[in-house]
Structure formats: structure tokens, C-alpha cells
C-alpha positions as CSV (number, residue, x, y, z in Angstrom):
1,X,-4.7,-30.4,-6.9
2,X,-1.2,-29.1,-6.5
3,X,0.0,-26.7,-3.8
4,X,0.5,-24.0,-6.5
5,X,-3.1,-24.4,-7.7
6,X,-4.4,-24.1,-4.1
7,X,-2.3,-21.0,-3.5
8,X,-3.5,-19.5,-6.8
9,X,-7.1,-20.1,-5.8
10,X,-6.5,-18.5,-2.4
11,X,-5.0,-15.5,-4.0
12,X,-7.8,-15.1,-6.5
13,X,-10.4,-15.2,-3.8
14,X,-8.6,-12.5,-2.0
15,X,-8.4,-10.4,-5.2
16,X,-12.2,-10.8,-5.7
17,X,-12.8,-9.6,-2.2
18,X,-10.5,-6.6,-2.7
19,X,-12.4,-5.6,-5.8
20,X,-15.7,-6.1,-3.9
21,X,-14.6,-3.8,-1.1
22,X,-13.5,-1.1,-3.5
23,X,-17.0,-1.3,-5.2
24,X,-18.8,-0.9,-1.9
25,X,-19.9,-4.6,-1.6
26,X,-19.7,-6.7,1.5
27,X,-17.4,-9.6,1.9
28,X,-17.7,-12.6,4.3
29,X,-14.7,-14.1,6.1
30,X,-15.2,-17.6,7.4
31,X,-12.9,-19.2,10.0
32,X,-13.7,-22.5,11.7
33,X,-17.3,-22.1,12.9
34,X,-17.4,-18.3,12.8
35,X,-18.7,-15.9,10.1
36,X,-17.7,-12.2,9.8
37,X,-19.4,-10.1,7.2
38,X,-18.0,-6.6,6.7
39,X,-18.5,-3.6,4.5
40,X,-15.8,-1.0,4.1
41,X,-16.9,2.3,5.7
42,X,-15.1,4.3,3.0
43,X,-17.2,2.9,0.1
44,X,-20.4,2.1,2.0
45,X,-23.6,3.7,0.5
46,X,-25.7,3.3,3.7
47,X,-25.4,1.9,7.2
48,X,-28.4,-0.3,7.1
49,X,-27.8,-3.7,8.8
50,X,-24.7,-2.5,10.7
51,X,-24.4,-4.5,13.9
52,X,-21.0,-3.1,15.0
53,X,-17.9,-1.3,13.8
54,X,-14.5,-2.8,13.3
55,X,-11.4,-0.6,13.6
56,X,-7.7,-1.1,13.3
57,X,-5.7,-1.3,16.5
58,X,-4.0,2.0,15.8
59,X,-7.2,3.8,15.2
60,X,-8.8,2.3,18.3
61,X,-5.8,3.5,20.3
62,X,-6.3,7.1,19.0
63,X,-10.0,6.8,20.1
64,X,-8.9,5.6,23.6
65,X,-10.6,2.3,23.2
66,X,-7.8,-0.1,23.9
67,X,-8.0,0.5,27.6
68,X,-11.3,-1.2,27.7
69,X,-11.4,-4.8,28.9
70,X,-13.1,-6.1,25.7
71,X,-10.2,-4.6,23.7
72,X,-7.4,-5.6,25.9
73,X,-5.3,-7.2,23.2
74,X,-3.7,-4.2,21.5
75,X,-2.3,-6.3,18.6
76,X,-5.8,-7.1,17.4
77,X,-8.5,-4.9,15.7
78,X,-11.2,-3.5,18.0
79,X,-15.0,-4.0,17.5
80,X,-17.3,-1.4,19.0
81,X,-21.0,-1.2,19.6
82,X,-22.8,0.7,16.9
83,X,-23.6,4.2,18.2
84,X,-27.3,5.1,18.4
85,X,-26.7,8.2,16.2
86,X,-24.6,6.4,13.6
87,X,-24.9,7.7,10.0
88,X,-22.4,7.8,7.1
89,X,-20.9,11.0,8.3
90,X,-20.1,9.7,11.8
91,X,-19.0,6.4,10.4
92,X,-16.4,8.1,8.1
93,X,-15.3,10.4,11.0
94,X,-14.7,7.2,13.0
95,X,-12.7,5.7,10.2
96,X,-10.6,8.7,9.0
97,X,-8.2,10.3,11.5
98,X,-7.6,13.2,9.1
99,X,-11.1,14.4,10.0
100,X,-10.5,14.4,13.7
101,X,-10.2,18.2,13.9
102,X,-13.4,18.6,11.9
103,X,-15.3,16.2,14.1
104,X,-13.6,16.4,17.5
105,X,-16.7,15.3,19.6
106,X,-17.0,11.6,19.1
107,X,-18.0,8.9,21.6
108,X,-18.0,7.6,24.1
109,X,-17.8,4.2,22.5
110,X,-18.1,0.7,24.0
111,X,-15.7,-2.0,22.8
112,X,-17.1,-5.5,22.4
113,X,-15.4,-8.8,22.7
114,X,-13.8,-9.9,19.5
115,X,-15.1,-13.3,18.7
116,X,-12.9,-14.1,15.7
117,X,-9.5,-12.5,15.8
118,X,-8.1,-14.1,12.7
119,X,-11.0,-13.0,10.5
120,X,-11.0,-9.5,12.0
121,X,-7.3,-9.2,11.3
122,X,-7.7,-10.5,7.8
123,X,-10.4,-7.9,7.1
124,X,-8.1,-5.1,8.2
125,X,-5.4,-6.5,5.9
126,X,-7.9,-6.7,3.0
127,X,-8.7,-3.0,3.5
128,X,-5.0,-2.1,3.3
129,X,-4.5,-4.2,0.2
130,X,-7.5,-2.4,-1.3
131,X,-6.1,1.0,-0.5
132,X,-9.0,1.7,1.8
133,X,-9.2,3.0,5.3
134,X,-9.0,-0.1,7.6
135,X,-12.5,0.4,9.1
136,X,-15.7,-1.6,8.6
137,X,-19.4,-1.8,9.3
138,X,-20.0,-5.3,10.6
139,X,-23.2,-6.8,9.1
140,X,-25.5,-9.4,10.4
141,X,-25.1,-12.9,8.9
142,X,-23.9,-13.6,5.4
143,X,-26.3,-11.5,3.4
144,X,-27.1,-11.7,-0.3
145,X,-24.6,-13.1,-2.9
146,X,-21.6,-12.7,-0.6
147,X,-18.0,-12.8,-1.5
148,X,-16.7,-15.7,0.6
149,X,-13.1,-16.2,1.7
150,X,-10.9,-17.2,4.7
151,X,-8.1,-15.6,6.6
152,X,-5.8,-18.1,4.8
153,X,-6.9,-16.7,1.4
154,X,-5.9,-13.2,2.6
155,X,-2.5,-14.4,3.8
156,X,-1.9,-16.2,0.5
157,X,-2.6,-13.1,-1.6
158,X,0.3,-12.6,-4.0
159,X,0.2,-10.8,-7.3
160,X,3.9,-11.0,-8.2
161,X,3.9,-14.7,-9.3
162,X,1.3,-13.9,-12.0
163,X,3.3,-10.9,-13.3
164,X,4.0,-11.1,-17.0
165,X,5.2,-8.8,-19.8
166,X,2.1,-7.5,-21.6
167,X,3.5,-5.1,-24.2
168,X,6.7,-3.3,-25.2
169,X,7.6,-0.6,-27.6
170,X,10.3,1.9,-28.5
171,X,9.9,5.2,-26.6
172,X,12.3,8.0,-27.1
173,X,12.3,10.2,-24.0
174,X,13.8,13.6,-23.2
175,X,16.6,12.0,-21.2
176,X,17.6,9.6,-24.0
177,X,16.0,8.9,-27.4
178,X,17.3,5.3,-27.3
179,X,14.8,3.9,-24.9
180,X,12.2,1.1,-24.8
181,X,9.1,0.9,-22.5
182,X,7.9,-2.5,-21.2
183,X,4.6,-2.9,-19.5
184,X,3.9,-5.6,-17.0
185,X,0.5,-7.0,-16.0
186,X,-0.8,-9.4,-13.4
187,X,-4.0,-11.5,-13.5
188,X,-4.6,-10.7,-9.8
189,X,-4.1,-7.0,-9.3
190,X,-5.2,-4.1,-11.4
191,X,-1.9,-2.2,-11.3
192,X,0.3,-2.2,-14.4
193,X,4.0,-1.6,-13.6
194,X,6.4,-0.2,-16.2
195,X,10.1,-0.5,-17.0
196,X,12.0,2.0,-19.1
197,X,15.1,0.4,-20.7
198,X,17.7,3.1,-21.7
199,X,20.8,2.6,-23.8
200,X,22.3,-0.5,-25.5
201,X,22.3,-3.6,-23.3
202,X,25.7,-5.1,-22.7
203,X,27.3,-7.6,-20.3
204,X,27.7,-5.0,-17.5
205,X,25.2,-4.7,-14.6
206,X,22.6,-2.0,-15.5
207,X,22.1,1.1,-13.4
208,X,18.6,0.5,-12.0
209,X,16.2,2.8,-10.2
210,X,13.1,1.6,-8.4
211,X,10.8,4.6,-8.5
212,X,7.4,4.4,-6.8
213,X,4.6,6.3,-8.6
214,X,4.0,9.8,-7.2
215,X,1.3,11.7,-9.1
216,X,1.7,14.8,-7.0
217,X,5.5,14.9,-7.4
218,X,6.1,13.3,-10.8
219,X,3.3,15.0,-12.7
220,X,2.2,18.0,-10.7
221,X,5.6,19.1,-9.4
222,X,4.8,18.9,-5.7
223,X,7.3,20.6,-3.4
224,X,6.3,18.4,-0.4
225,X,8.4,15.5,-1.5
226,X,11.5,14.8,-3.6
227,X,10.0,12.3,-6.0
228,X,9.8,14.4,-9.2
229,X,13.5,15.6,-8.9
230,X,14.5,12.1,-8.0
231,X,12.8,10.7,-11.1
232,X,14.5,13.1,-13.5
233,X,17.9,12.8,-11.8
234,X,17.6,9.1,-12.0
235,X,16.8,9.2,-15.7
236,X,19.8,11.5,-16.3
237,X,22.2,9.2,-14.4
238,X,20.9,6.1,-16.1
239,X,21.3,7.8,-19.5
240,X,24.9,8.7,-18.6
241,X,25.6,5.0,-17.9
242,X,26.3,2.4,-20.6
243,X,22.7,1.2,-20.0
244,X,20.1,1.0,-17.3
245,X,16.5,0.5,-16.3
246,X,13.9,2.6,-14.6
247,X,11.3,0.5,-12.9
248,X,8.2,2.6,-12.4
249,X,6.2,0.9,-9.6
250,X,2.5,1.5,-9.1
251,X,2.9,1.9,-5.3
252,X,1.7,5.4,-4.7
253,X,2.2,6.9,-1.2
254,X,4.7,4.2,-0.1
255,X,2.1,1.6,-1.0
256,X,-1.0,3.1,0.7
257,X,-2.5,4.7,-2.5
258,X,-3.1,8.2,-3.7
259,X,-6.2,9.0,-1.6
260,X,-4.6,7.7,1.6
261,X,-1.5,9.7,0.8
262,X,-3.6,12.8,0.6
263,X,-5.1,12.0,4.0
264,X,-1.5,11.6,5.3
265,X,-0.7,15.1,3.9
266,X,-3.7,16.4,5.8
267,X,-2.3,14.9,9.0
268,X,1.1,16.4,8.2
269,X,-0.6,19.8,8.1
270,X,-1.9,19.0,11.6
271,X,1.7,18.4,12.9
272,X,2.4,14.7,12.3
273,X,5.4,13.6,10.3
274,X,5.2,11.1,7.4
275,X,5.8,8.1,9.6
276,X,3.2,9.0,12.3
277,X,0.7,10.0,9.6
278,X,0.9,6.6,8.0
279,X,0.6,4.7,11.2
280,X,-2.2,6.9,12.5
281,X,-4.2,6.0,9.3
282,X,-3.7,2.3,10.2
283,X,-1.0,1.6,7.6
284,X,2.6,0.5,7.8
285,X,5.4,3.0,7.8
286,X,6.3,1.7,4.3
287,X,3.7,-0.7,2.7
288,X,5.6,-1.2,-0.5
289,X,6.6,-4.6,-1.8
290,X,9.9,-4.5,-3.7
291,X,9.7,-8.1,-4.7
292,X,7.6,-7.0,-7.6
293,X,10.6,-5.1,-8.9
294,X,12.7,-8.2,-8.5
295,X,10.2,-10.2,-10.5
296,X,10.2,-7.5,-13.3
297,X,14.0,-7.7,-13.4
298,X,13.8,-11.5,-13.6
299,X,11.4,-11.2,-16.6
300,X,13.8,-8.9,-18.2
301,X,16.7,-11.3,-17.7
302,X,18.6,-9.1,-15.2
303,X,20.2,-10.8,-12.2
304,X,22.8,-8.2,-11.2
305,X,22.3,-4.4,-10.8
306,X,23.9,-1.2,-9.7
307,X,21.1,0.2,-7.6
308,X,20.4,4.0,-7.6
309,X,18.8,4.6,-4.2
310,X,19.2,6.1,-0.8
311,X,16.8,3.6,0.7
312,X,18.4,0.5,2.3
313,X,15.0,-1.3,2.2
314,X,15.2,-1.4,-1.6
315,X,18.6,-3.0,-1.4
316,X,17.4,-5.6,1.0
317,X,14.2,-6.2,-1.0
318,X,16.1,-7.1,-4.1
319,X,18.7,-9.1,-2.4
320,X,16.0,-11.2,-0.6
321,X,14.6,-12.0,-4.0
322,X,18.0,-13.2,-5.3
323,X,18.9,-10.1,-7.3
324,X,22.5,-9.2,-6.7
325,X,23.1,-5.6,-5.8
326,X,26.7,-5.0,-6.8
327,X,26.8,-1.4,-5.8
328,X,24.5,1.2,-4.2
329,X,24.7,4.5,-6.0
330,X,23.5,7.6,-4.0
331,X,20.8,9.9,-5.4
332,X,21.5,13.5,-4.2
333,X,18.6,15.9,-4.4
334,X,18.6,19.5,-3.0
335,X,15.9,20.2,-0.4
336,X,13.4,23.1,-0.4
337,X,11.5,24.8,2.4
338,X,8.5,22.6,1.8
339,X,10.2,19.2,2.0
340,X,13.0,19.8,4.5
341,X,11.1,18.1,7.4
342,X,10.1,15.3,5.1
343,X,13.7,14.6,4.1
344,X,14.8,14.9,7.7
345,X,12.2,12.3,8.7
346,X,13.4,9.9,5.9
347,X,16.9,10.1,7.3
348,X,16.1,9.9,11.1
349,X,13.1,7.5,11.1
350,X,13.4,5.3,8.0
351,X,17.2,5.1,7.6
352,X,17.6,6.8,4.3
353,X,21.1,7.8,3.4
354,X,20.6,11.3,2.2
């Protein structure tokens, strides 16, 4: 069996586990002689069989658990003893920091020694990949019909290599009637990414915009972000160029998903900025993977672009995947009273050139 076949098998096992967690099914991670069976708290239907609770390091820090001897390694997840009064309501309150004001009286909790750090860390990463809160009920043994995988399977998860063009059609849009839509699908992940090609292709580098999906901004006209205005301004500027491409990436909420983005909004209402809200939930400041955009451009036969962005990470993401960014074009959007702090945070904490 080739190395590519092994990597594909690893990735597929991780994909099966991600799907299982979303459906409320347990998964079992095996590493050397240890076995860790977990059930995502967010999708659990009951707490029967729960032997412990596994929490991300950031959530454990909020709950003041990392100062306990059994949880001394702050880089690792934390396992706590199951509280005697545990039910689904308390379990979700433990998992979801946006509920802290609603359920302020929690604990005390006792951290337990973490027997298998690699499997625990892999479980937390699986939850993030599934768009779920990184918090689990730890079950006894393997259970019935488990989904089995290893930390190596999680580390190997990659849905970009399997990306392919699934369909394309002419699509006149308000910005330009001369447009074509191209849909991309992967065998591993359920997300379908889209490219909108505008204008007549020539030998010049296209003006390209990487736009991450934002239901609240793009569709509902949310004033909390600048996504909707950015989308329409990008379409206008692409239309004014000789030709260009809008890549619409299914990476809602900087990659944490719609539901977690709404939880981050709730935390923002409690006084946290967008960066701290994401990390408090147990996610990265920006969990997006721009290599998928590079793969889309590759499939479209595009190797050089003029990139319409204020985000230096998008430039670096394409360049690291061997897409030449000949020029960065700024995208200027006026602020409003509802998104002024959000835009200031993008500039001061994530390096956006606004």
C-alpha cells in the first residue's frame, strides 16, 4: 500500500468520526495500549455511562482547573471527575462558556490524571473539525459498534486533496451578467465550495477575492461585521477588472461554524472581543484553511492572482501553496456603530490592514 493510500485511509477514518460526533455517536481513539471512548456533550442524548468529562485547556482554565496537580500541563486537555449531580443541562453548561452568566454556580470540580494525552488532544481536535464545542463525556470501554481511529488519523485529516470540480453553469449576477459558477466537492468533507468567474478570461492575473461564508452578514445584512458589504464591493471591483474570481469558502465564523459563531456573538455581548470569544470557546483565533482556496485556483488553472484582501494571512496562505500573489488590493468598507469595535479588533489583534 502506498503512502498516499495510507494517508487517504487515515483521513477517511477521521471523516467518519467527525460525522459520528455530529450525529451524537461515540467514537473510540486508540493509542498504543490505551483506549479513550468519547461522546460530544453538544450532541449527546443522555449521560448514561459517563465516567469523566474531557474539556479543552482553555475551558479548563476558565473553570480554574489548571491549577490542580492532575491538570498541571496547561497545553493538554483536562479530564475531570463526573459530578454527582451531572445531567445534560450541567454538562452543556460545563461545555459552553456563553452560558456562564446563566449558570454561574458550577463546581467545585476535581481534575483527574490524563492517562493518554495524544488521544485526548486528538478528541479535542476532532470536535473542532466537526464544528462542535470541544467538550466530551468519557465513556467506559469501547461500547457497541464503535467508530475506531487513532491520533494519527486525526492528524492526517485533509479534505483538500480530494477536492474536485463537481458542476458548473452560466450564472448572470447583478454585478455582471457575464459570469459562471463552479461548484467544488470533496469526498471527505460535506462542505461544497463555490467559485464565481466574472468576465472574459485573458492572460492577465485575475482579481481574486477569498470570501468566507457569513450567513448573518451576506444574507441577513448583519451590522455586527463587514462581510456583506465586503462581498458586494468585491463583486463590483472584480466586475470592473478585465476578469476575476470570487471564491466563496464554506468556512463560517472564521472556520468555527455558524452555531459557534453565534456563541461567540453571545460572548461579545458579555464584553469579550472577537479574538477572546473564539479562544474562550476553545477554538483558534482564526480556524480557516486557505489552502482550499489555493486548490480551487489550481483546479481552475490559475497560478497568479491579484488578491483583493486586507488580511495578510490570506496572502501567506496562497503563497505557501505556490499561488503567486502579484499584488494585494485593499478592500475599503465604511464602519457603522455596531461593527466599529469588531473592525478595530481586526486591525489591532489580527493584523488586518483596514
